N, C-alpha and C positions, 0 to 999 in steps of 0.2 A: 759496851757501846754508848756514845754520847748521844743525847737528845736535848733538843729544845722544847721550850713551852712551859706550861704550868707546874710548878714544884708542889709536890704533896707530900704530908707525913706519912712515913711508912709505919704500919701498925708495930707496937711493940710485940705481938707473938710473933710477926713473920721476922723480925729482926732477931729474936732469940732463936727460931728455926734455922736460920742461915748461920748464926753464930754456932750452933750446936752441930750443925752440918759440917762445917770447916773443922770443928775440933774433933769431929768423930772420924774423920777420914785418917787413915794411915798414911803414913809417909811412904809406903811402897803402893799404895793405889794408884791406877792411872785414868785419867779422863780424857774422853775423846768428845770434843765439843766443836760447835761451829755454826755457820749459817750459810744456807742455799737461798738466795733471792728468789722471789716468785714461786716458793714452793710451800705456801701456808697449809697447815694441816695435812701434810704429806707423810706417809710412812717411810721410815728408814729401818734396814735390817742390818746388824752388824754379826758377821760370820767369823769364826777362828778358821784359819787356815792351818790344819795340821798335817802331818805327812800322810796318814790314812783316811781322813774323814775331813768334812767341813762342816761342824756343828753350828748352829744358829744360837749366839750368844745372849743377843738381847734385840728389841726393836723399840722404836720411839717415833712419835708423831711431832712433826714442827709445828711451832706456835706460828701466830698471825705474821711475823716477819721472817719465817725459815729458819728459825734459831733451833737447836737440837743439842742434846747432851746423853751421852753414855759414861757409866762407872765401871773400872775392871779393877780385877784385884789379880793380875798376872803373876804366875810363880816364875815366870821367866820372860825373856824377850821373844814375842811370838808375831807371827802375820794375822792378819785381820783384813777381811772384805767388807767394805760399807757399800752397800746397795739400795737403789731404789726399787719403786714396784715396776718400773719399767724394764729392771734387769741391768740397767747401766750401773757401773762399780767403779772403785778406786782401791787400791790396796795399800795397807799400813802396815807399819811395823812397830808394836807398842812394847816398851819397857817398863820396868817398876818406877812408879811417881812421876810419870811423864803427865804434862798437861798437853795433850796435841788439840791445836786449833786449825780448824778446817773451814775454807770460804769459798763459795763459788757464786757466778752470777750468770744470769741469761739462761737461755734456753740450753745451751750447751755446757752447764755448770760442772758436770762430771768430768769433762775433758779439759776445762780450763780452771780448777781449782788451784787453791794455793794451799800451803801448810806450813805449821813452824810448831815448835817445841819438840819436834823429835827427828835428830839428824838421819836415822835411818829411814823415815817417812820421807824426808826430803830428798833422799837419794833415789827410793822409788817414784817419786814425782818426777823427778828429772829424766828417768828411763821412761816413764809413762808419756812426758811429752815427747821425746824423740820416737817413739813407736807409733803415736798417735798422728803426729805431722807425715810421717812416712807412709802411715796406713789411709790418710787422705789422699795421697797421690795415687796409691793403689785403687782406691775406691773409683778415682776419675778415671784411672785406666779402664776399668772394669764398665763403667758408664759409655765410656767410647766403643769399647769391644762390642758392647750389645747393641748399640746403635748402627754398627759398620756390619753386622751378620747379613742383613740383605744385600749388601751392595757386592758388584762383582769384583771388586779390588779387595775383599775381605781377607784371603790367605795372605796378601803381602802386608796389609794392615796389622793383622794378627802377630805375623813375623816381627813386625816393627815395634808393637805394643810389648810383646814377649822382651824384646832387647832392652826394653826402657824399664820394664820390670825388673830385671837383672840387676840393671843399674843402681834403682832404687833400693834392691835388697842388698846388694853390696855396701851401699853407702850407710843404709841402717846398721848393718853388721860391724861395720868399721867404728861407728859411734857407739855402740853398746861396748864392744871390746874396749874402747877407750875408757868409756864410763867404769867398766868392770876394774881395770888396772888402776883408775885413780881412786876407787872405792874398795879395793880389794880385801880389807879387814872389815867390811861392814857385812851383817849378816844380810843385808838386803841382796847382796851378790848372788844368794842362793835363788831368789825369785828371778832376778834378772838373766842368770846364767841359763835358766829353763824357760825364758820368753820364747815367743814367736811372733812372726809379722805377716800377715795374711794366711795364717794357718799353718805357715812354714817357720820350724825350729831356727831360731838365730845362730845357735850353737850346736853342735853335736860330739858326743863323745869320741866319735870315730875321727872327725876334723880337729877338734879342739880339746884333746885329752890334756895337754900340757897345762892349758889355762884352767881346766876344771881342777887339776891336780895342785895348781898355785893357790887358788882359792881355798881348797880344802886346808892346805898347809897354814894359809894365813888366818882362817878361821880357827884352827884347831886348838890353840890355847885360851883364847877369850870365850869360846863357847862350847867348851869341852863335854858339857853335860846337857847342853840344849838339844831338845827333841829335832827341831829342823835340822840342826847340823849333823846329828847323828844318822839320821835318815840319809842327808846328802853324802856323809861320809862313808856309808855303808855301799851306797851306789858306786862310789868311786873305787872303793876297795873291790868290788865284785868285778867291775869292769878290768882293774889292774891285774888282778889274779886270773883273769879269763873262765871264772865259776860260771857265768851265763854271758851269753851274746844275744843278739836280734836274731841271728838265724836259727836259734832253738826254738823259737815261737811254735813252729809246727812241724814235728819230725816226722809224719807219715806220708805227706804229699811233697812231690817235688816238680820242677817245671816239665811240662809234658804228659802230666797224668790226668785222667779225667776225674774233676771232683766229685765224690759221693752226692747223692741225693740229700736235701734237707727238706724237712716237712714239720713246721713249727708253727704255734699260734701267734698270731700278731696281737695287737693292743685290743682287738674286737672278738679275742677268742676264736678266730678264723684261721684255719691252718694254711699256710702259706709255702708253695714249693720254690725252691732256687732254680729249679730247671724253667720256670716260668720266664725268667730273665735273659734267657739264652737268645742271642742277637744282639746284647749289648755288651761292652766292657764292663765287669762287674767286680767290685770289691766286697769280699766276705770278711766282716770284721768282729771277731769275739771279744766281748768286752762285759764290764760289770759296773754298777753305780758305786760300788765302794773301792773302786780301784782307781787312784788320782790320775794314773798313766792312761787310763782308758778314757778318763775325762778330757783330758788333754788331746788325745788322739781325737775324740768327737769334737772338738773346736776346731782342729786342723782339718778334718773332713768336711766340715759345714761349709769352709771356705772353697775347697775342692770342688764340693758338689754343686755350689752356687755357679762355680766358673765352666764345669765340664759337664753338667748334665744335661744341656740342651745338645750337646756334641755326640750322646749316646753313652754317657757313664752312669751306670747305678750302684748303689750301695746296699747291701744287707748287712744290718745290725743284728748279731745274734747274743743277746744278753744272757749271761748265766747267773742272773739273780735269782735268789730263792725265794725273795718278798716282792710281789707284784708292784706294790706302791711305789717302792724305791727304785724300780725299774722306769715304771711310767714317769715320776717325778724327774729323773735324770734325764729322761728323752725330752721333756718339756723344759727343763733348766738348759740343757744343752743345744737346744733348737735343732735337733735332729730329725729332720723331716723326711728321711728315706726310709725305706721299708725297714721296719724293726720287729724283730721276732724274740721269743724268750722260751729259755729252757729250764724251768723252775726247779731242775735237778741239780743246777749248779756245775761245778768241776768234775762231778762224779757220774754227769749225764753220759748217755749212750753217744750223742754226739760228740762231746768233748772228747770223750776216749776215742772215738773213731778218727778224729782228727789230731789225736795225740797233743791236746793242749797243754803246755809246760807253764806258760805264764800269759797274763794279760796286759795289754791287748795283744792279740794275735790276728794277723792279716793274710789273705791270699787275693791275689788279683787274677781273674779269669779271662779268658779271651771270650770270643762272641759264640764259641761253641761249648763253653764250659771247660776248657782246658786250662791247667794252672799255667801262668804267665811267670809268676814269680810270688814268693812267699816271705814272711817276716819283715815287711816293708815300713819304713819310716815314711812321714809325710814328704818329705823332699824326694825320696825315692818313686812313691806313687806319682807325685807331679811330674816327674821327669819321664816315667812310662806312659802316662796320659798324653803328654805331649808329643811323644813318640808314636802312639796307637790311633789318636784320634785326629 
């Protein structure tokens, strides 16, 4: 960065340290650096996004001018999340030997950042811009919806807003699909193809399997041994062969059946019963902090909870985490403000066996009498049923 003003002599030992640092850096080392203005002495966190976990790689505190720097030694191209203390984040894809420069300004710096030095991260930035712009439109609709609730014309207003939402969603979907086709050989397409808008997945295996399959084929040669690609490829192969489907989530309950009672401890170690929520449309969601699909489901449910809670929608999250701290940390990170219960016996618990949990996340939507409406639901399917029932 260019500065004007008095020029001072740099001490010899600092020059030597800089020179040694440059020469000690391997050609495969990667640097993630940049500047977020108006963020003096703020802490930033860098997480690696692995298929089955999100470990913290490092943290750094910005200097007086908001500058920061991280040094990595990646064994392969991988995804990372750069997050501030407020929970705002951006997603990066870092390969060997790259110097990634990130800059942002103003209060909304993590929504308006620029990135250079990494073609994969630039693709993710373009995706981020598309979704952010459309999400702002949806947030505006939500604000109008809340203000309109006391009005006599509310049902007609809600119907109109739902139509506008669908138009925004479809426009966003078309933009994302176009971006994917333009960058189908980019590893970033794995992140993009699993993205969401307003908690609703943009693409699904059921509706867009040909596109998922095309991405899988395009990435196969260049990223044959990459962990993120292998996990993506595994999911494609499973779907193609029919080894698992969403409908296998819960095998012992079917629509029309009365759901068994659940009595488990909450975060305060107070036992809570599922039957206490009768009278409301309730979603039961089995999940765990270590399961990436569960965490994605939590993000989608947060949007639905905000939209439908005041209309009589409840959620009961049943964590199958064996470690209490992991469960509570995930609840905080995902901002899952609905009722959260924990069965510390995990997948071998009596509740898990009674509900025949075969994979996570597993969902059941119940009517006001505790009768199963449907099971094994995705976010779009839950939303469609809520629009119908509430």
